[in-house]
C-alpha positions in Angstrom: -15.2 -22.1 -1.7 -17.9 -23.6 0.1 -16.8 -25.5 3.4 -19.2 -28.2 3.0 -21.1 -29.7 -0.1 -24.1 -31.7 0.2 -24.9 -34.6 -2.5 -28.5 -35.6 -2.7 -29.5 -39.0 -4.1 -32.9 -39.0 -5.8 -34.7 -41.4 -8.1 -37.5 -43.9 -8.3 -38.1 -46.6 -5.8 -36.0 -49.8 -6.1 -33.2 -48.3 -8.3 -30.5 -48.9 -5.9 -29.9 -45.2 -4.4 -29.3 -46.9 -0.7 -27.3 -49.8 -2.1 -24.9 -47.2 -4.0 -24.4 -45.1 -0.7 -23.6 -48.1 1.2 -21.1 -49.5 -1.3 -19.4 -46.0 -1.2 -19.4 -45.7 2.6 -18.4 -49.3 3.4 -16.3 -50.1 0.2 -17.9 -53.3 -0.2 -21.2 -54.6 -1.7 -24.2 -55.5 0.6 -27.5 -56.9 -0.2 -29.1 -56.0 3.1 -29.6 -52.4 3.5 -32.3 -50.1 4.9 -34.6 -48.3 2.9 -33.2 -45.0 3.6 -29.7 -44.4 5.0 -29.2 -41.2 7.4 -26.9 -38.4 6.4 -23.3 -39.4 6.0 -20.4 -36.9 6.5 -17.2 -37.6 4.4 -14.2 -35.4 5.5 -12.0 -34.6 2.2 -9.2 -31.9 2.5 -10.5 -28.5 2.4 -14.2 -29.7 2.1 -16.8 -31.7 3.8 -19.2 -33.9 1.8 -22.6 -34.8 3.1 -24.1 -37.6 1.4 -27.9 -37.6 1.7 -30.3 -40.3 0.8 -34.0 -39.1 -0.2 -37.2 -40.7 1.0 -40.0 -40.7 -1.7 -42.6 -41.4 0.9 -42.0 -37.9 2.6 -42.1 -35.4 -0.5 -41.9 -32.2 1.5 -38.6 -33.3 3.2 -37.3 -34.6 -0.2 -38.2 -31.2 -1.9 -36.4 -29.4 0.9 -33.3 -31.5 0.6 -33.3 -30.6 -3.2 -33.4 -26.8 -2.4 -30.5 -27.3 0.1 -28.3 -29.6 -2.1 -25.0 -28.6 -4.0 -25.2 -31.5 -6.3 -27.9 -34.1 -7.2 -27.4 -37.7 -8.4 -30.3 -39.0 -10.1 -30.4 -42.6 -10.3 -32.1 -45.1 -12.6 -32.0 -48.8 -13.2 -30.5 -49.7 -16.5 -32.7 -52.9 -16.7 -35.9 -50.8 -16.5 -36.2 -48.1 -19.2 -39.2 -46.5 -17.4 -36.9 -45.6 -14.6 -34.7 -43.7 -17.0 -37.6 -41.9 -18.8 -38.7 -40.7 -15.1 -35.3 -38.9 -15.1 -36.5 -36.7 -18.1 -40.2 -36.4 -17.5 -40.1 -36.3 -13.4 -36.9 -35.7 -11.7 -35.2 -33.1 -14.0 -38.3 -31.1 -14.1 -38.8 -31.3 -10.3 -35.3 -30.1 -9.6 -35.4 -27.3 -12.2 -38.8 -26.0 -10.5 -36.9 -26.1 -7.0 -33.6 -24.7 -7.8 -33.1 -21.3 -9.0 -29.8 -21.8 -10.7 -28.0 -24.7 -12.3 -26.0 -27.2 -10.2 -23.9 -30.3 -11.1 -26.2 -33.1 -11.9 -25.1 -36.8 -12.2 -27.4 -38.9 -14.1 -26.4 -42.5 -12.7 -27.5 -45.6 -14.4 -27.1 -48.7 -11.8 -27.4 -52.4 -11.9 -25.3 -52.7 -14.9 -24.5 -56.3 -14.0 -28.2 -57.3 -14.5 -28.7 -56.7 -18.3 -27.3 -58.8 -21.2 -25.4 -57.3 -24.0 -28.3 -57.0 -26.4 -30.8 -55.3 -23.8 -27.8 -53.0 -22.7 -27.2 -51.9 -26.3 -31.0 -51.2 -26.7 -31.5 -49.2 -23.6 -28.0 -47.7 -23.6 -28.7 -46.1 -27.1 -32.0 -44.7 -26.0 -30.2 -43.1 -22.9 -27.2 -41.8 -24.9 -29.2 -40.0 -27.4 -31.5 -38.4 -24.5 -28.7 -37.4 -22.5 -26.8 -35.4 -25.4 -30.3 -33.8 -26.2 -30.4 -32.8 -22.5 -27.0 -31.4 -22.2 -27.6 -28.5 -24.5 -30.0 -27.2 -21.8 -27.6 -27.5 -18.9 -24.2 -26.1 -20.1 -22.0 -29.0 -19.3 -23.3 -29.3 -15.7 -25.0 -32.6 -16.6 -23.1 -35.6 -16.2 -23.9 -39.4 -17.3 -22.5 -42.6 -16.2 -23.3 -46.2 -15.7 -22.3 -48.5 -13.0 -23.0 -51.5 -11.0 -23.1 -51.4 -7.2 -20.8 -54.6 -7.2 -17.8 -52.8 -8.8 -16.9 -50.5 -5.9 -14.4 -48.8 -8.1 -17.0 -47.6 -10.7 -19.0 -46.1 -8.0 -16.0 -44.3 -6.2 -15.3 -43.0 -9.9 -18.6 -41.8 -10.5 -18.9 -39.9 -7.2 -15.7 -38.5 -7.6 -16.4 -37.0 -10.8 -19.5 -35.2 -9.4 -17.5 -34.1 -6.6 -14.9 -32.7 -8.7 -17.5 -30.6 -10.6 -18.9 -29.2 -7.2 -15.4 -28.0 -6.1 -14.4 -26.8 -9.6 -17.6 -26.0 -11.5 -17.1 -25.3 -15.2 -20.2 -23.4 -16.1 -19.1 -20.2 -14.1 -16.1 -20.0 -16.0 -16.6 -21.6 -19.7 -19.6 -21.5 -21.8 -19.1 -24.7 -23.6 -22.0 -24.4 -26.0 -20.6 -21.0 -27.5 -16.8 -22.1 -26.7 -16.0 -18.9 -24.9 -15.0 -17.6 -21.4 -18.4 -16.2 -19.4 -18.2 -12.5 -19.0 -18.1 -12.8 -15.1 -15.0 -14.8 -15.6 -13.5 -12.5 -18.2 -13.9 -9.5 -15.8 -12.2 -11.4 -13.1 -9.2 -12.2 -15.6 -8.9 -8.6 -16.5 -8.5 -7.6 -12.8 -5.9 -10.5 -12.0 -4.0 -9.5 -15.2 -3.9 -5.7 -13.9 -2.8 -6.5 -10.5 0.1 -8.8 -11.8 1.0 -6.2 -14.2 3.3 -4.5 -11.7 4.9 -2.1 -14.2 1.3 -1.0 -15.5 2.5 -1.3 -19.2 -0.6 -3.7 -20.0 2.1 -6.5 -20.8 3.1 -9.4 -18.5 7.1 -9.9 -18.6 8.8 -13.2 -17.3 8.8 -12.0 -13.6 5.1 -10.9 -13.7 4.0 -14.2 -15.2 6.0 -16.3 -12.7 4.2 -14.4 -10.2 0.9 -15.8 -11.5 2.2 -19.1 -11.6 3.1 -18.9 -7.9 -0.4 -17.9 -7.3 -1.5 -21.4 -6.9 -1.3 -23.1 -3.6 -0.7 -26.4 -5.2 2.3 -28.3 -6.3 1.2 -28.1 -9.8 1.8 -25.0 -11.9 -1.3 -23.3 -13.0 0.0 -23.1 -16.5 2.5 -26.0 -17.5 4.7 -24.1 -19.8 7.6 -21.8 -18.9 7.3 -18.3 -20.2 9.4 -18.5 -23.1 7.7 -21.9 -24.3 4.3 -20.2 -23.7 5.4 -17.2 -25.8 6.5 -19.3 -28.7 3.4 -21.6 -28.6 1.0 -18.8 -28.6 3.0 -16.8 -31.3 2.7 -20.1 -33.3 -1.2 -20.6 -32.8 -2.1 -16.9 -33.1 0.5 -15.3 -35.5 0.3 -11.5 -35.1 -1.5 -9.6 -38.1 -0.4 -6.1 -38.8 -3.9 -5.1 -39.1 -5.1 -6.9 -36.0 -5.6 -5.3 -32.8 -5.8 -8.4 -30.9 -2.2 -9.4 -30.4 -1.3 -12.3 -28.1 2.4 -11.4 -27.8 4.0 -8.1 -28.1 7.1 -7.1 -30.0 9.3 -7.4 -27.1 7.9 -10.9 -26.5 5.7 -10.1 -23.5 2.2 -11.4 -22.9 -0.7 -9.1 -23.7 -4.1 -9.4 -21.9 -5.5 -10.9 -25.2 -2.9 -13.5 -25.0 -3.4 -14.2 -21.3 -7.0 -14.7 -22.2 -6.3 -17.0 -24.8 -4.2 -19.0 -22.8 -7.0 -19.5 -20.3 -9.3 -20.1 -22.8 -7.3 -23.3 -24.1 -7.1 -24.3 -20.5 -10.8 -24.4 -20.1 -11.6 -26.2 -23.5 -9.6 -28.9 -22.4 -11.8 -29.2 -19.2 -8.7 -28.2 -16.8 -10.9 -25.7 -14.8 -9.3 -26.7 -11.6 -6.1 -24.7 -12.6 -8.0 -21.5 -13.3 -10.1 -22.0 -10.1 -7.0 -22.1 -8.1 -5.9 -18.9 -9.6 -9.1 -17.3 -9.2 -9.4 -18.2 -5.5 -5.9 -17.2 -4.7 -7.2 -13.7 -5.7 -10.0 -14.1 -3.2 -13.0 -14.9 -5.8 -15.9 -17.1 -4.7 -17.8 -19.6 -6.8 -20.0 -16.9 -7.9 -16.9 -15.1 -9.1 -17.4 -12.2 -6.8 -14.8 -11.3 -4.5 -15.0 -13.0 -0.8 -17.1 -10.9 1.3 -14.7 -11.6 4.2 -12.0 -10.2 2.0 -13.8 -7.1 1.2 -15.4 -6.4 4.8 -12.6 -8.2 7.0 -13.3 -8.1 11.0 -11.5 -5.0 12.5 -12.6 -4.3 16.1 -12.5 -0.5 16.7 -12.3 0.1 20.7 -14.0 3.0 22.5 -12.5 6.6 22.2 -10.4 5.5 19.2 -10.6 6.5 15.5 -9.2 4.6 12.4 -6.6 6.1 10.3 -4.0 4.7 7.7 -1.1 2.8 9.2 2.6 3.5 7.9 1.9 0.4 5.6 -1.1 1.7 4.2 0.6 5.2 3.5 3.4 3.2 1.8 1.0 1.0 -0.2 -0.8 3.9 -1.7 2.2 6.1 -1.9 3.9 3.3 -4.3 0.6 2.9 -6.2 0.5 6.7 -7.0 4.1 6.8 -8.0 3.7 3.9 -10.5 0.6 5.5 -12.3 2.4 9.1 -11.9 5.3 7.4 -13.7 3.1 5.9 -16.3 1.3 9.4 -16.9 4.9 10.9 -17.3 6.0 8.4 -19.7 2.8 9.1 -21.9 3.9 12.8 -22.3 7.2 12.9 -24.2 8.0 16.5 -23.5 7.2 17.0 -19.7 7.5 15.1 -16.3 4.2 15.4 -14.4 3.9 15.9 -10.5 0.2 14.6 -10.3 -2.5 12.4 -11.7 -5.1 13.6 -13.8 -8.7 12.6 -13.7 -8.0 10.2 -16.8 -5.3 8.5 -14.6 -7.6 8.1 -11.8 -10.2 6.6 -13.8 -7.5 4.2 -15.6 -6.3 3.2 -12.1 -9.5 1.8 -11.0 -10.8 0.5 -14.3 -10.8 -3.2 -14.3 -10.2 -3.4 -10.7 -13.2 -1.9 -9.0 -16.7 -3.1 -10.1 -18.2 -0.2 -8.4 -15.8 2.4 -10.1 -13.9 5.5 -8.9 -14.5 6.3 -5.1 -16.8 9.2 -4.4 -14.7 12.5 -4.2 -12.3 11.3 -7.1 -14.9 10.7 -9.5 -14.5 13.2 -12.9 -17.6 15.3 -11.7 -16.0 15.9 -8.4 -12.8 17.5 -10.0 -10.7 16.8 -7.0 -13.0 19.5 -5.0 -11.8 18.4 -1.4 -8.3 17.6 -1.8 -4.7 19.1 -2.8 -4.2 19.8 -6.4 -2.0 21.8 -8.5 -2.3 23.1 -12.3 -0.3 21.6 -14.9 0.5 24.8 -17.0 2.4 22.4 -19.7 -0.7 20.3 -20.4 -3.7 22.7 -21.3 -3.9 23.8 -17.5 -5.1 20.4 -16.3 -6.0 19.9 -12.8 -3.6 17.3 -11.3 -4.1 15.5 -7.9 -1.0 15.6 -5.9 0.4 12.8 -3.8 -0.3 14.9 -0.8 -4.0 15.3 -2.0 -4.0 11.4 -2.7 -2.9 10.4 0.8 -5.0 13.1 2.3 -8.3 11.7 0.6 -7.6 8.2 1.7 -6.8 9.5 5.3 -10.2 11.2 5.2 -12.1 8.4 3.8 -10.6 5.8 6.4 -11.1 8.3 9.4 -14.8 8.6 8.2 -15.6 5.1 6.9 -12.6 2.9 7.2 -14.7 -0.1 5.7 -14.9 1.7 2.3 -11.3 2.0 2.3 -10.7 -1.7 3.1 -13.0 -2.6 0.1 -11.2 -0.5 -2.3 -7.9 -1.9 -1.1 -9.2 -5.4 -1.8 -10.2 -4.3 -5.3 -6.8 -2.9 -5.8 -5.4 -6.2 -5.0 -4.1 -5.6 -1.3 -3.6 -8.9 0.4 -3.8 -7.9 3.9 -6.0 -5.2 4.0 -6.5 -4.8 7.8 -2.6 -4.1 8.0 -3.1 -0.9 6.1 -5.0 0.8 8.9 -4.5 1.2 12.7 -6.2 2.8 15.5 -5.4 6.3 17.1 -6.6 7.7 20.2 -9.1 10.4 20.1 -8.9 13.8 21.8 -10.3 12.5 25.3 -7.7 9.9 25.6 -4.9 12.2 24.6 -5.7 14.7 27.3 -6.0 11.8 29.7 -2.6 10.3 29.0 -1.1 13.7 28.3 0.4 12.9 25.2 -0.4 14.2 21.6 -0.8 10.9 19.3 -3.1 12.0 16.8 -2.1 12.2 13.2 -5.5 13.3 11.8 -7.1 16.2 13.3 -10.7 17.0 12.8 -11.4 20.6 12.8 -15.0 22.3 12.6 -15.0 25.8 11.1 -17.7 28.2 12.3 -18.3 31.8 10.7 -20.7 34.2 9.8 -21.9 34.3 5.8 -19.2 36.0 3.6 -16.7 35.9 6.3 -14.1 33.9 4.2 -14.7 30.4 5.3 -14.5 29.1 1.6 -11.3 31.0 1.1 -9.9 29.6 4.2 -10.6 25.9 3.1 -9.5 26.4 -0.5 -6.4 28.2 0.3 -5.4 25.0 2.7 -5.7 22.7 -0.3 -4.2 25.0 -2.8 -7.3 25.5 -4.9 -7.6 28.8 -6.9 -9.8 31.7 -5.6 -12.6 33.1 -7.4 -12.9 36.9 -7.6 -16.8 36.5 -7.7 -18.4 35.9 -4.3 -20.2 32.7 -4.3 -22.1 31.9 -1.2 -21.7 28.4 0.4 -24.9 27.0 1.4 -24.0 23.2 2.0 -21.4 22.1 4.4 -18.0 22.1 2.8 -15.3 19.6 3.7 -11.6 19.5 2.9 -8.5 17.5 4.0 -4.9 18.3 3.4 -1.4 17.5 4.8 0.6 19.7 7.0 3.9 19.2 8.7 4.6 16.1 6.7 3.0 13.9 9.1 -0.3 15.7 10.1 -3.7 15.7 8.2 -6.2 18.3 8.9 -9.9 17.7 8.0 -11.8 20.9 7.9 -15.6 21.3 7.4 -18.0 24.3 7.9 -20.9 24.3 10.3 -23.4 27.3 11.0 -24.9 28.8 14.3 -28.3 28.0 12.7 -27.5 24.2 13.0 -26.7 24.8 16.9 -29.9 26.7 17.4 -32.0 24.0 15.5 -33.3 21.8 18.4 -33.5 18.9 16.0 -29.9 19.1 14.8 -28.3 20.7 17.8 -28.0 17.5 19.8 -26.6 15.6 17.1 -24.0 18.3 16.3 -23.1 18.6 20.2 -22.3 14.8 20.2 -20.3 15.2 17.3 -18.4 17.8 18.7 -17.9 16.1 21.9 -16.8 12.7 20.3 -14.8 13.7 17.3 -13.9 17.4 17.2 -10.1 18.2 17.9 -10.4 21.8 17.3 -13.0 24.3 16.7 -12.1 27.4 14.4 -14.1 30.6 14.7 -13.7 32.9 11.8 -14.8 36.5 11.8 -14.3 39.4 9.4 -12.9 42.3 11.2 -14.3 44.8 8.5 -17.9 43.8 9.2 -19.9 46.4 10.7 -23.4 44.8 10.7 -25.3 46.7 13.5 -27.6 43.6 14.4 -24.7 41.2 14.7 -21.2 41.6 13.7 -18.9 38.9 12.4 -17.2 38.8 15.6 -20.4 38.6 17.7 -21.5 35.5 15.7 -18.6 33.5 16.6 -18.6 34.7 20.1 -22.5 33.6 20.4 -20.9 30.0 19.2 -18.1 30.1 21.8 -20.7 31.1 24.6 -23.2 28.4 23.4 -20.6 25.6 23.4 -19.3 26.6 26.6 -22.6 26.5 28.2 -23.1 24.3 31.2 -25.6 22.3 29.2 -22.8 21.4 26.9 -20.0 20.6 29.6 -19.0 17.8 27.4 -17.7 20.1 24.6 -15.5 22.1 27.2 -12.2 20.1 26.7 -12.2 21.0 22.8 -9.8 23.8 22.0 -10.9 27.0 20.4 -8.9 29.0 17.8 -10.2 32.6 16.7 -9.1 33.5 13.3 -9.4 37.1 12.1 -10.1 37.1 8.2 -9.9 39.7 5.4 -6.8 41.5 7.1 -4.1 43.1 5.0 -1.6 42.9 7.8 1.1 40.2 8.0 -0.3 37.5 10.0 0.5 37.5 13.6 -0.8 36.8 17.1 -3.3 39.4 18.2 -2.4 41.5 21.1 -4.3 43.7 23.6 -2.4 46.6 22.2 -3.4 46.1 18.7 -7.3 45.8 19.7 -7.9 48.6 22.2 -11.4 49.5 22.4 -12.5 47.1 19.8 -15.3 44.3 20.9 -13.0 41.4 20.6 -10.3 42.9 22.9 -13.0 43.0 25.5 -13.7 39.4 24.9 -9.9 38.3 24.9 -9.3 40.4 28.2 -12.2 38.4 29.7 -10.9 35.2 28.3 -7.0 35.5 28.4 -6.7 31.8 27.7 -8.2 32.0 24.2 -5.8 32.4 21.3 -6.5 34.4 18.1 -4.6 34.8 14.9 -5.0 36.5 11.5 -5.4 34.6 8.3 -4.5 35.9 4.8 -4.6 34.0 1.4 -1.3 35.0 0.4 0.6 33.9 3.5 -1.4 31.3 5.3 0.8 28.8 6.6 1.3 30.1 9.9 -2.4 29.8 10.6 -2.7 26.2 9.8 0.4 25.4 11.9 -1.0 27.3 14.8 -4.1 25.2 14.4 -1.9 22.0 15.1 -0.2 23.8 17.8 -3.4 24.6 19.4 -4.4 21.0 19.6 -1.0 20.0 20.9 -1.4 22.7 23.6 -4.7 21.5 24.6 -3.1 18.2 25.8 -0.4 20.5 27.8 -3.1 22.6 29.1 -4.9 19.7 30.3 -1.6 18.3 32.0 -1.0 21.6 33.7 -4.7 21.7 34.9 -4.4 18.2 36.2 -1.2 19.2 38.0 -2.9 22.1 39.5 -5.7 20.1 40.8 -3.2 17.7 42.1 -1.3 20.4 43.9 -4.5 21.9 45.4 -5.7 18.5 46.4 -2.4 18.1 48.4 -2.5 21.5 49.9 -6.1 20.6 51.0 -4.8 17.4 52.7 -2.0 19.1 54.4 -4.4 21.7 55.6 -6.9 19.1 57.1 -3.9 17.2 58.8 -2.9 20.4 60.3 -6.2 21.3 61.7 -6.6 17.6 63.0 -3.4 18.0 65.0 -4.5 21.4 66.5 -8.0 20.0 67.3 -6.4 16.9 69.0 -4.2 19.3 71.2 -7.3 21.3 72.2 -9.1 18.4 73.3 -6.2 17.1 75.7 -5.7 20.5 77.0 -9.4 20.9 77.8 -9.4 17.3 79.5 -6.3 18.3 81.6 -7.9 21.5 82.7 -11.2 19.9 83.8 -9.1 17.3 85.8 -7.3 20.1 87.8 -10.6 22.1 88.4 -12.3 18.9 89.7 -9.5 18.4 92.2 
């Protein structure tokens, strides 16, 4: 709702525009008024009304004010029919040419006290016929009234009417010519109905209907009848036909969407759009029937060295939403209980709620490629999105683009969206404060082609593996939940990206700012003479530990040996004697490596989290060592200073005795 509304008075010279404004402001009639009154501001509850008089001698300024106005009051003199004809021939066409949309217009006949009955009847019949003809082009945004500036109450009543239509415009909601709800209003009602339908059974019961009633921040109820009266009245007005799909009331006496729409339709037909607007504005709709931009994109400050993740409240909200639709999915299947959501369930979840559709990554073509799923063997082997996958998707989305998460939460009907997210310290701050606080761990995966990167990622999110090798050319990204409270985001990168001068600096910045762990995958069976799989990741390690990239040195590394048939275990020197990697690990004893197998992989993913946690402890011990070294140096300097002072004293005494 607009905080301030501008009302502009226009019309021929001498029709009484300024006199009407003077009577409105002063609440008494004055014969002596200036030719033009400056802009007047009138506070009124939630809005400020700006009353603007027009000066026909300055056409440029007058036309500018028309463009800026929210409503226009066109004044004519009842005793001069030519001034009324100018309304049709001059002023309405002028406004239409300057405003690209319809706004409320009040055609106001003034000086009613100056005409006798015969003259009034003659002029009024012409005016009435013309107004009725014009209304068909303005969809009930054109109002007409006749007053006398001497009658203050008639002035106030006419101006109040145009103010009401500014605050509660009818045309966005109701097409009076065709007697139907506008398409945009119907979309908004569909969304409100679905949000209020807590049980997701496409019906409103008494408690859900009362929640709609309480949505109005007014002493008046939005809908004047209680639930039972409403059901009885709608049933009588729209009796159910067995062959009719448009049923207003269900067999168990609940309100359908069609019934909800018919109820609103009756309210609008009776010119009670104020009630409907209060409902719409409670659900954050603006005058153009789009959601409030501040609601979709609220202010949220991200401070330096922090990332955005879902809060506990956000995880609970999304969990509850998932369980509601999972329950609905299970109830639609009489023989089995599902443990996830199908693609059809996801599409239904966002239907009517989001005007931009299903989020990227959850769309039918995506097939849940990047999150945890399972196969429903009882339902044609459908792929189901698990609760873990659902929460992982939103954690990843929030971490990478929290504004999109806030927007979708708003579409879903969440009231306080910023309460659904919070800030987490990044790697640098965790290492500085010597405490692991991150719940989302960002992991980069490097490895030579065909070393098993895709298998490593797919295994993590439980996706089936293919027996046919399919090279992955593009960056692949997945997110999954581990250890209940931790979420791993993994995505692949290549050595070529680091070696490319144009892309290298960007990737280095990304690693420095956002990476929590770098996984280096290598195939132990690779015997390439030019560059083995291990030599490939070794070159990446050396490149990132170069002095030129000192900012990456605090990122922990984990070497992961793939395609090994042995049971996953930490590599030791004894099992890798004479191998190329054993030489490297002997030279870098601080490096940790482990083995990965698709049949038993949890230990590797746990090791990844442990490696990140250890990097904080290593940072702590390094800091402690530096502190001890510093204290040792200080003590040494103190000791040397004492010795030096003693020698100076001894030399001075010796010189004294020699001189004697």
